[in-house]
VEXKOLSE-358684 format. One record per residue (C-alpha): residue in one letter; y, z, x. Coordinates in steps of 0.001 Angstrom, whole numbers, plus 500000, padded with zeros to 6 digits. Layout:
<atoms>
AYZX/...
</atoms>
This chain:
<atoms>
M383794650022367955/L380802647894369009/V377892650180369908/I374539649321371549/R371919651281369536/Q368703650197371222/I367542648307374319/Q364113646654374121/I362867644941377289/Y359944642493376998/G360003641688380694/F362997641819383015/G362763642521386751/K360513645493387312/H360718646704383684/E358174645611381075/N357668646717377441/I360437649332377602/T362455650614374641/I365559652775375129/S367457654292372191/L371161654990372724/S373807656915370828/D377567656748370469/G379826658096373193/V378681658461376794/T375145657684378021/I374164658433381623/F371471656254383184/Y370158658295386153/G367690657253388814/M367162657033392559/N367685653816394524/E365203651060393548/A364544652865390233/G365909649894388228/K369416650975387133/T371069647675388123/T368187645855386404/I369022647486383081/Q372740646819383591/Q372074643142384301/F369685643012381324/I372531643989378973/L374957641464380496/Q372467638608380687/L371177639217377160/L374725639055375831/F376064636166377932/G372944634246379057/F370557634051382020/P372048632659385256/T371466628946385905/K370293627475389200/Q373876626611390164/Q375006630243389743/T374558632884392461/Q373461635755390206/R369832636873390293/K367697635872387284/Y365339638928387317/E362236637088386127/P359287639532386011/K356523639150388641/T353571640385386597/S354488639448383018/T354796636073381312/R357370637386378794/F360962637187380024/G363800638659377961/G364220641297375293/Q366383642577372395/L369617644475371970/T370271646272368699/V374037646748368249/W376352648035365523/H379262645628364968/P382488646695363195/K382430643500361101/Y378771642482360755/G377117645917360776/Q373787646349362533/C372723643218364456/T369786642336366692/I370332639991369604/E367152638509371116/R367092636272374194/V363883634925375742/K362990632287378323/G363798628773377190/K366646626523378139/A368834627178381196/T370572630308379813/G367611631252377593/E366850630889373878/V369057633363371940/T368569634426368295/V370912636758366343/Y369636638661363283/L372361640151361005/E371970643017358591/D372222640727355535/G369353638533356763/T371463635841358387/V369919634290361483/G372050632460364065/Q372144631399367648/D374858630814370293/E377687630167367787/L377017633396365910/L376652635318369186/A380069634003370305/K381590635391367081/L379913638768367692/L381368638804371231/Y384894637826370012/G384757634668372107/Y384589636587375430/S382730635077378379/R380862637143380936/A383703636829383454/S386273637988380873/F384055640861379822/E383400642042383406/S387079641799384337/I387896644492381716/F384842646430380567/S382442646344383558/F383240647583387032/S381282649111389907/L381554650664393348/H381468647224394978/E384704646187393186/L386461649344394392/Q385260649302398008/G387580646413398989/I390748648103397701/E391303650031400967/K391636646802403013/M394020644991400578/S397655644310401329/E400532645380399057/E400701641934397410/E396919641788396922/L396865645282395416/T399677644403392992/H397929641219391944/L394660643164391397/L396392645839389339/I398248643275387242/A394947641486386634/S393448644842385661/G396253645477383180/T396219642107381441/T393443640000380038/G392797636575381513/V395266637005384374/Q392580636817387040/Q391248633436385879/L394714632026385187/S395987633198388595/T393065631522390308/I393735628257388481/E397490628535389150/K396899629007392899/K394505626100392918/M397023623819391139/E399873624986393390/K397776624296396496/E396741620852395299/A400351620018394267/G401566621327397649/D399049619100399408/L400626616150397530/F404371616970397823/K406748619564399265/K410515619400399127/S411067619786402865/G407557618983404066/K406325616237406324/I402522616614406144/P401980616207402297/I400852612751401213/I403861611939398950/N406344613066401641/Q404618610742404138/K404622607869401612/L408369608372400839/E409196608336404547/Q407120605166404980/L408914603459402051/K412329604430403409/Q411433603000406780/L410098599771405149/E413305599461403095/R415501599821406160/T413371597250407969/I413657594767405079/K417439595150404863/Q417678594589408602/E415589591431408272/Q417906590140405508/S421054590782407557/N419461589106410582/I418757585922408623/Q422412585692407414/S423899586170410922/F421920583406412766/E424891580978413188/D427243583786414254/K424765584717416935/L424713581176418382/L428527581143418756/Q428489584639420307/L425878583470422839/K428123580601424091/Q431152582898424450/L429054585467426335/D427750582832428794/Q431321581733429698/K432476585286430089/L429527586106432348/E430281583132434618/D433865584368435170/L432704587929435803/Y430095586787438374/K432760584893440355/Q435026587915440340/Q432189590200441378/K431180587921444293/L434726588014445719/Q434866591809445392/Q431509592086447110/Q432708590062450114/N435790592249450558/W433726595420450142/Q431231594264452799/Q434005593490455283/L435576596915454791/N432218598633455158/I431528596790458400/L434879597939459729/K434146601496458597/Q430794601466460401/A432372600058463562/M435019602779463888/P432653605466465250/L430987602905467510/M434202601929469203/K435046605596469784/Q431580606252471220/Q431862603183473498/K434938604556475197/A433320607976475696/L430162606470477232/E432088604270479674/Q433965607357480951/T430715609324481370/L428910606582483355/K431498606705486073/N430186610200487005/Y426542608920487527/E427237605914489823/H425601607588492957/V422232608467491223/Q419102606393492197/F415441606962491291/P412229604956491763/P410914603076488694/E408583605220486596/G409021607918489251/I407971610929487154/R404888609212485746/R403827607987489175/Y404540611394490816/E402634613367488169/Q399702611003488353/L399626611384492163/K400037615125491791/D397174615357489312/R395019613202491580/L395848615401494554/M395038618572492620/H391821617086491273/E390756615835494682/T391571619184496295/L389599621099493686/Q386688618684493973/L386731619010497760/Q386605622818497449/Q383684622635494988/Q381773620207497234/K382180622534500220/E380982625552498219/Q377984623584496951/Y377259622502500564/Q377179626168501747/E374819627151498872/L372404624340499739/Q372484625389503422/Q371414628881502360/K368528627519500263/L367184625506503203/Q366739628711505185/L363793629673502865/T360476628196504130/V357267627440502196/D353702628140503567/E351767624844503113/Q348408626500503994/A348868628923501122/I349523625947498773/H346314624303499961/E344314627502499421/M345757628002495928/S344965624384495002/R341364624933496132/L341046628109494115/L342590626464491029/N339862623872491168/K337344626739490797/E338928628002487529/A336184626351485490/T333573628073487702/W335359631394487198/N335399631003483428/Q331712630054483442/L330904633185485480/I332856635339483042/V331106633774480061/K327661634059481693/E328342637667482691/Q329458638536479159/N326496636738477600/L324017638491479970/M325640641832479265/D325384641178475532/D321721640107475908/L321000643168478063/Y322631645426475449/L320631643837472649/L317397644164474616/E318084647822475302/Q318879648364471611/E315619646663470590/I313635648718473112/E315256651914471821/A314449650849468265/Q310801650279469237/F310630653711470883/R312251655334467813/L309688653662465595/L306885654831467925/G308388658353468091/V308755658312471897/Q312061659975472944/E311455661298476467/S312069658936479403/E308824659802481197/A306792659087478091/Q308644655802477597/L307923654738481223/K304265655717480853/L303989653763477589/L305537650658479174/E303141650825482129/E300008651464479993/T297656648509479361/V296860647692475720/S293459645950475368/L291931644404472274/Q288972646830472455/Q291292649808472283/E293177648183469377/E289876647662467481/Q288866651300468026/F292291652383466791/Q291981650239463647/Q288634651807462769/Q290008655342462991/L293059654229460993/S290814652817458259/L288903656106457987/L292217658006457628/E293493655605454975/E290276655864452932/A290421659685453051/E294078659690451989/E293515657214449184/E290675659373447827/L292879662459448069/K295722660691446261/F293373659579443486/H292079663152442949/L295638664481443008/R296787661968440375/S293756662908438219/L294603666590438654/E298198665949437638/Q297052664049434540/I294802666983433557/H297757669345434058/I299808667217431643/E296962667124429079/L296498670939429331/D300238671435428792/S300097669115425777/I297086671064424380/A298875674360424900/Q301940673075423078/H299751671769420271/K297986675133420045/Q301374676896419930/R302548674624417083/L299280675369415196/Q299890679099415602/Q303372678627414195/E301841676755411234/A299505679714410437/L299689681467407005/T302681683687406360/A302301687332405320/E303191686421401763/E300479683766401661/E297931686213403107/H298937688718400394/I298455686056397687/L294941685263398981/A294059688995399103/Q295152689531395458/W293655686321394152/P289988687552393458/Q291246690223391089/R293696687844389400/K290934685269389112/R288703687586387109/K291578688342384734/L292259684582384282/E288585683992383317/Q288831686725380667/Y291958685124379150/R290369681715379075/H287366683093377209/V289651684645374576/R291597681365374175/S288392679395373581/Q287488681758370737/R290910681202369083/S290659677471369287/K287650677658367044/Q289691679642364466/K292355676905364432/Q289829674379363193/S289201676508360069/S292937676786359327/A293083673018358704/V290615673491355803/I292784676320354373/W295855674075354358/I293909671394352502/L292826673907349891/L296379675137349532/A297525671608348853/I294805671187346203/S295856674430344478/I299462673321344379/C298411669985342927/S296301671810340227/I299353673973339324/I301494670875338972/Y298770669213336931/G298469672278334669/V302232672314334157/F302260668671333129/E299131669090330930/K300207672558329726/N296824674040330649/M297334677698331541/A293836678203332884/V294297675518335500/I297725676936336341/V296398680490336749/L293414679330338796/G295612677230341032/A298140680068341441/A295415682606342338/I293903680268344965/A297366679472346350/L298313683154346555/F295074683970348360/L295581681137350832/I299249682128351484/L298224685700352283/Y295542684396354596/V297968682083356401/K300460684865356764/F297806687118358322/S296830684296360698/R300440683810361777/D300764687493362599/E297692687231364768/S299014684069366484/K302284685883367203/A300269688662368772/S298316686124370822/R301407684380372285/Q301653686977375032/P298095686316376463/N298851682573376396/Q301936683160378546/Q299867685222381008/I297232682465381176/R299882679906382202/E301218682221384911/L297682682921386172/E296897679188386229/Q300024678635388358/E298851681390390728/E295445679702390797/N297027676412391931/I299049678205394612/A296009680154395838/Q293904676966396058/T296652675206398029/I296937678159400449/L293159678337400853/L292963674609401624/K295773674998404156/K293955677900405831/Q290700675926406146/R292461672939407718/H294362675169410156/E291149676861411320/E289442673470411841/R292339672158413946/L292427675367416019/L288712675044416766/Q289107671408417781/V292031672240420138/H290066675123421705/E287153672823422482/Q289466670222424104/Q291088672968426238/Q287688674188427549/E286647670634428444/K289888669957430417/E289584673282432258/H286074672356433379/Q287335668961434665/Y290173670754436495/V287695672966438435/Q285639669911439489/L288775668050440719/E289906671042442827/Y286570670964444614/K286822667216445279/I290373667601446591/Q289284670251449084/Q286576667911450414/A289039664982450691/E291568667164452520/R288928668173455080/M288006664553455642/S291675663545456037/E292344666362458531/A289344665291460623/A290437661628460652/T294056662614461491/Q292942664843464375/S290747662075465808/L293677659603465565/Q296104662023467252/Q293669662462470162/F293518658662470565/L297319658327470456/G297731661186472960/R296323658926475643/F299424656687475098/S301813659702475103/L302387659117471338/E302706662585469950/G304205663918466767/N304280662289463327/I304361658504463437/A305225656727460217/K301989655690458521/T303474652288457693/L303853651769461450/L300288652643462423/P298754649228461550/E301353647573463833/L301247650201466607/F299681648056469322/M301865645112468387/R304962647351468759/I303825648590472141/R303262645011473363/E306741643993472037/A308341646935473854/Q306622645909477129/E307770642281476694/L311340643385475961/E311307645571479091/A310256642540481176/K313099640504479699/R315536643311480445/K314563643412484129/S314978639637484557/T318304639676482696/R319585642551484893/N318667640692488095/L320486637532486929/L323502639603485901/Q323724641217489331/T323602637766491029/I326470636459488827/Q328508639623489369/V328226639246493168/E329399635618493023/K332234636598490665/R333324639474492921/E333535637185495995/L335703634676494124/Y337909637510492752/E338525638826496293/Q339550635327497446/L342043635097494530/Q343580638456495414/Q343989637417499054/A345724634173497996/L348092635979495602/K348563638958497944/A348592641188494888/E346167642853492484/Y345757641500488920/S343157641956486208/E340276639540485967/Q341642638133482683/E345148637396484056/I344494636524487715/F344118632747487250/M347212632653485035/H349214634329487823/L347621631990490397/R348639628945488351/T352166630302487893/T352557631093491581/F351207627674492579/L353626625888490291/T356514628029491540/I355735627212495194/Q355420623491494396/Q358775623579492624/E360316625328495627/L358943622598497922/Q360385619898495724/M363672621773495544/T363847621847499343/Q363480618092499634/H365990617577496886/T368405619985498621/K368287617970501841/E369148614816499938/Q372001616632498209/L373419617822501560/T373511614213502857/N375299613041499700/L377748615961499819/T378718615137503439/I379593611550502428/N381498612754499326/I383561615278501343/Q384647612592503774/G385679610230500965/I387649612982499182/E389558613897502348/A390549610218502785/H391813610048499193/I393865613215499673/E395634611727502713/N396435608510500772/V397899610472497802/E400075612648500068/S401532609526501751/Q402429607993498351/I404163611217497245/A406233611242500458/Q407285607631499799/L408499608579496272/F410599611468497695/N412200609020500193/E413150606593497435/A414826609427495487/N416563610822498633/V415023614285498134/Q412767616576500178/V411083618879497654/E409613618644494134/K412402620625492406/E415107618261493714/Y412935615321492638/Y412809616561489028/E416590617278488970/T417329613749490218/H415014612380487501/E416946614248484828/Q420239612794486076/F418696609336486217/E417416609700482667/Q420908610678481445/Q422338607669483197/Q419794605306481667/K420334606858478256/F424096606381478399/K423663602763479565/A421252602015476695/E423591603579474163/L426551601619475531/L424583598396475428/T423511599074471840/I427067599789470727/K428344596592472365/S425665594503470661/Q426450596137467299/L430164595498467679/A429482591899468654/S427342591360465583/L430044592784463293/D432585590148464332/I435634592437464051/S439062591004464682/N441594592761466869/N443912593521463928/E441177595185462027/A440108597168465008/L443581598775465159/M443338600005461489/H443417603776460910/D440609605695459215/S442714606921456286/Q443935603415455444/L440371602091455498/S439074604853453157/E441840604238450623/R441162600517450459/L437405601184449992/K437990603517447028/I440158600970445254/L437641598200445823/E434692600331444620/A436505601165441386/E437092597459440755/Q433395596700441437/D432210599401439003/A434395598030436232/S433134594487436830/Q429469595626436822/L429919597511433560/A431370594462431924/I428520592285433245/D425853594766432059/H427437594915428635/C427538591145428335/L423927590800429545/E422712593360427069/Q424517591638424209/R423164588236425267/A419573589528425554/T419776591150422135/L421200587997420551/Q418566585851422302/V415701588029421048/Q417154588078417535/K417527584292417585/E413898583757418703/H412660586299416237/L414539584658413350/L413158581270414306/N409477582365414540/D409283585530412389/E407081585677409221/N407330589444408967/Y409810589465406098/G407226588313403492/Q404619590718404816/L407118593592404660/I407912592803401030/Q404193592756400102/H403438595986402025/F406473597659400394/E405196596840396871/Q401666598164397702/E403003601432399083/K405287601778396074/S402328601438393687/I400321604075395593/L403353606413395535/Q403674606081391752/Q400020607079391327/L400425610112393623/I403600611143391783/G401670611000388512/Q398939613282389936/W401571615663391362/A403465615787388065/T400253616603386169/K399247619446388544/K402840620784388649/A403102620737384869/L399747622570384562/S400830625093387229/N404179625687385440/A402395626109382132/I399994628662383659/H402925630408385374/E404811630643382075/T401665631938380402/L401197634566383107/F404868635488382871/S404536635810379140/L401430638001379521/R403164640205382087/E406381640450380132/E404802640944376710/K401429642657377203/L401751644425380540/P404675646714379469/Y402599647862376530/V399656648527378858/L401933650382381282/T403097652696378495/E399436653629377898/V398503653872381580/N400892656667382560/S399122659376380526/I395709658256381898/F396972658085385505/C398641661508385180/L395379662959383829/L393216661474386591/T395527662595389422/G395817666105387983/G399541665721387308/R400288664740390941/Y401690661363389826/T403491661011386465/K404250657320386300/L402856653933387407/F405293650989387101/I406399647676388688/N409583647780390788/D412224645049391067/A410325643407393953/G407337642899391656/Y405059645541393348/F403274648477391725/V404782651892392538/A403524655418391778/Q406061658165391039/D405401661641392503/A405692664509390012/A407056667041392500/G410050665285394039/G410236662065392059/L409453660048395175/H408093656525394799/Y405009655416396755/H403806651847397137/M400139651311396394/A399303650579400042/E400589654065400940/L398169655848398611/S394704657068399463/Q391545655126398636/A390626657409395719/T394187657262394249/K394164653451394396/E390841653502392549/Q392333655909389957/A395225653508389399/Y392774650593389034/I390605652553386544/S393708653745384634/L394879650145384117/R391371649121383027/M391229652001380505/A394774651335379220/L394050647616378791/A390843648421376908/K392822650802374715/T395205648028373745/L392189645871372880/S390460648475370730/T390534646255367620/S390294642781369186/A387562643655371721/P385812646953370939/F383181646478373680/P381443649385375467/F382297650216379059/I379566649573381662/M380153651529384905/D377941651362388018/D378704654518390060/P382418653760390735/F383500657344391539/V381744658126394832/H385069658408396715/F386340661075394283/D386312664740395218/R385091667405392821/I388483667875391110/R389051664131390596/T385482663752389386/D386107666513386828/K389236664642385644/M387300661373385423/V384560663049383363/Q387255664494381061/L388713660979380626/M385250659523379946/K384659662115377252/E387983661286375596/V387354657528375772/G383818658121374510/Y385251658964371066/E386749655489370885/R384248653367372889/Q380659653620373977/I380292654210377753/L377144653319379719/Y377326655000383128/F374728654169385851/T374392656614388775/C372001657829391490/H373903661078392119/D372419664124390423/T375807665924390651/M376974663854387624/L374176665241385448/K375697668726385209/Y378630667344383161/W376435666046380322/H373844667558378054/K370242666425378266/G370454664197375187/Q373029661960376863/I370885661317379987/V368320658525380344/D365978659148383278/I365139655711384702/S362175657026386690/A360508658070383402/L360561654469382150/A357589653591384396/N355393656171382591/E356679655962379012/R356909653178376472/G360203654427375035/V363076656688376046/A365511658027373503/S369076659280373956/T370548661160371001/
</atoms>
C-alpha cells in the first residue's frame, strides 16, 4: 500500500515550517475549529494533484506572513519505494519535483505514474470523503440515492454519468422522437410543410387550362340557378304577404264589431290634458290665495308695533359722543395710572428716607428745605464720614496685624516641631566623652603611620638579601648565600611580628571610623540646633513688635469710635427736626435734601392729578347716566356703547321694516284680487268641459275619457289594418285560402329555396377558388423561392443531424461503458460490501443489493424484509455509502493503494455505530493508511497516544511525530 511517511510544510495557510511524521495504519489529526485540520488535509491533496488555478473554486491557501508556499510529502510506494514529492509556488498548479529512492528526479509525468494516473476528482470520489458529502444524503430521492451509491461502488461512474446526462440533454435539445420543441423536430416539420407546398404549386401549374374550362361551366350554371332562385323568391314573398294578412283580416272584423258599441261616446279634444291643466291652475291659484291672505294677516300684526322716534334721536345723539366717551375712559385710566405711579414713587422716597408714619410723612412734606440748612447738614455729614473713614482704616490695620500675629504663631509652632528629637539630644550629651576617645585613637594612628614608613625599607632589604642568595647560588659562593639567608630570615621574622601588631591594631581603626561618623552626626545636629535657636529668637522679636503695634491701634480705634458717635449724635439731632428718625442708609445721606424736595414735588403732582381725575370722572358719570336712561337698562361701562349701537340699529331696522310692511300690504291686496279673478275664469272653463262631455262630476268625466280613448284606439287600429291590407294587394281568391294550406305551401317553397342557395354557394365557392388559383398561377414567383428555401433548410437539417448523431453516439458509448462497469465491477463490489455493511450496522442488515427496478435495497436480518434506501435513517444511509466506498477501495487494493482521508464523517453516528466504524477503520488500517481529521475529543479514546497528532501543538513546535 502507498503510505505517507512525513508531511513537511514550508508555508501553507496558517502553517509554516511544520514537519509531521506519520506511521502505517490509522492516524488521528485532532484539533478545535480554526486549528488548521482542513489546511493540512488540503495540503496533502494540493501537493499531490496541484494548486488550484484562478478558474477553479477551491481555496489556494497562500500564507499571509511567509514568502515560501508549498512543502514536501515523503511517501512509501509499493513499486518505487520511498519517494519525496515537493511542490512549491511556480506555474499555475505549482512547480512539482519527485525524488525517487534510486536518485531519479522527475516532475509531473513521474508524479502521474506514482498516482496511478488518478486525478484529484477521481481520488476524492473514492478515497476522500467528509461530513459535507454525507449531509445532503437525507434530502435525496430514491433515484438520487441509488445513483450516488452506484457511483460510490464503481470508479469513474460519477464523471461518466455527468457527461452522459450532458450529452443526453444536448441530444434531446436537438431531436426527440415525439417532440415538437427540439430544433431538428422543428426543421423536419418545416421541410414537410415546404415539400407539401411545392407539390401543390406543381399540381396548380399543370391544371391551369382545366381551371379555365371549369370557370366557364360554373358561370353558366350560376346564371340558371339565379333565375330559378328569383322565381322562387317571388312566390315565397307572395305567400308570406298572404300569411301576414290573415291575422289582420280577422282583427279587422273584430274591431268593426266592437266600434258599434261606442257610437254614442263624445269627448272634447284633449279633454284630459286641458282639464288637468285647469285643475292644477285652480289648485295653485287657491293655494297661492291662501298664502297671500296668511301673509296679509301677519303683516297687519307687525304694523301694530310702534317705534319711538324721540328715542331714536336721543340714541343718535349719544352715539355721536362715543369718541368723547372713549377719550374720557382713556384719560381716566391714564390719570389713574399716573396717580398710582406718583404714589408709588412717593412711597419709595419715604421708604428711602425711613419715614413710615403718616403724620411724619405729612410733616416732612410741609417742612421747608433751605440751602442754608442743606449746607449745615453737609458739614455734619462730612465730619461723620471722616470719623468713619479713620475708624475703618484703623480696623483694617488691626485686622492685618491679627493676620500677621497668626502667621507668626504658626511659624513659631512649626519651629517648635522642628526642634531636636530626644535621640539627637542624647547624641549631643554623649558627644564630649566620645570626642575625647576619638582624639586618643587619632594620636595612636599617627604613631603607627610613622612605623609604616620604616617597613618600606625592610622590604627593600629583604629583596636585596634574596638577590644576594640567588647571586651566591649562581656564583656558588656559600658565604654570600649564608649572609643573604640570615638577613632574609631576620627580615621575615620582623615582618611577621609587624603583621601581628597590625592585626591587633585593626580593631582601633574600626572604632576610629565609627567615632568619625558620630563626629559628623554630632556636628550636623549642633549646627541644626544653632540655626533653630536663631530662628526662634527672630520670631520672638517679630511677635513682640506686632503686639506693641496692636496696643497702639486699639487706642486709636477707641478715639475714632468716640468721634464717630459724637458726629452721629449731632446728625441725628439735626434730622429729628425733619421727623427723620432711625437708621437712614449712609449712601442716602448725601442726597437727603434732594430726596425730600423730590417727595414734595411728587406730592404736588399727585394733588393736581387727583383734581383732574375727579373732573373727568364727574363728566363721565353724567354721560353714563344719560346712556342708561336711553337704554332703560343697566350695563357695564365697557359694554354700554356696544348695547346702545345694537339697540339703535335694531330700532332703525324695525322702522324700515314697518315701511316695507306697508308696501307689502298694498301689493298683497292687488295680488289677492287678481288671484280671485283667475280662479273664477278657471272654474268657468272646467264647467264648459263638463258640458261638452255631457257629465256633471269629475269621476264621470274620467270614465267618459276612458271610453273615448278605447273608441279612438279601435278606430286607429282599424285604419292601420285597412291600410296594411291595401298595401298588400291581396286578391279575393287568396283571401279565402285556409291557414293550413298556406303553411304547407310555404314549407315546400322554403325547402326549394334552401336547395337552390346551397347550389349557388357551392358554385360561387368553386368559382372564387378557381379565380384565385388562376391569378396566382399567372403572377406567382413563389415556386422558385420555395425550392431555394427548401434546399437551405435541408442543408441546415443535415448539419444538425450530424451533431445529434455525434452526441447520441457518445452518449450510447458512455451508457454502454457505465453498463459494463455496473455489470462487471459492481457485482464484485457488492460481494465485498455485505460483510462491511453488516459489521457497521451491528448485524441489523445482512445484505445490500440492487433490485429489478435498479434501486438499492437493504435486507433486514430479523425478518428478511427489504427496505429502500429512502426509508432508512440518515446514519444508515451514511453507513451504506461508507460501506460501498470501503468495498470499492478493497477491490482496488493493487491498482490504487491510496490512503483514506476522512474529515469527521461520523457525527451522525451514535456510540454503538461509532464503535463499529472504529472497528472497521482498525481492520482497514492493516491494508491501507487512514488519515482521520476530527474536532471531537470522544474519538481520541479509541486510539493510543502515538496515533494522535495534536494540531494545536503545531503552533508551538517545529515537528510532531506519530509512531
